[in-house]
C-alpha positions, 0 to 999 in steps of 0.5 A: 928490178933490183940487184947489185949496184954495178959500177964502171970499175966492175965493167972495166974489170970484166972486159979487161983485154978489150978495147975499153975506148971511152967515147960519148954518144950525142942523141939529137932530136927536133924541138919544133918540127923539121922546118928549123932543122932544115934551116940549120942543116948546112951549118950543122953539116959544116960543124960536123965536118969540122969535128971530123977534121979535128979528130973529135968525131968518130961517126955521125948520121941520121936515124931513119924512121921505122919505115927505113925511108923517112927522116924525122930529124933524129940523129946520133953523133959519137965523139971523143971528149975528156969528160961528160961535161966536155962532151956536152960543151961540144954538143952545145956548140953545134949550130943545130943545138945552139939555134934551138932547132934540136935538143940533145942528150949525151951518154958516156959509152965504152966501146969494147966489141966490134969490127970495122973493115977497111979496104984500100986498093992503092992502084985505083984509089978505090976504098970500101968501109963495112 
């Protein structure tokens, strides 16, 4: 497929007035089956919570297999970082990646469209996110 070379500046211009929040998505997958993944899951989840508490993580979670029931160890993490290199440093420090249980790729992602609904009932403390 050939065509014009579209740049980041072209997209920023086309989406002027939208959110234009630069984030990074870490796609993670097992390197050697599920045994090593499960051996590192506790430390990995502690690391994820620390990213959340420090305001680095936007969201994360597993990717189910196509049967929507089985987990094959794949996941995705959306993070705030200063650059692609910084995002890679963050991903490398995940115990799951540092141990070699999973490998990852990082892609820059511009968040422009979408909606997050948050409801908080102060009287009961009940909350919903959709």
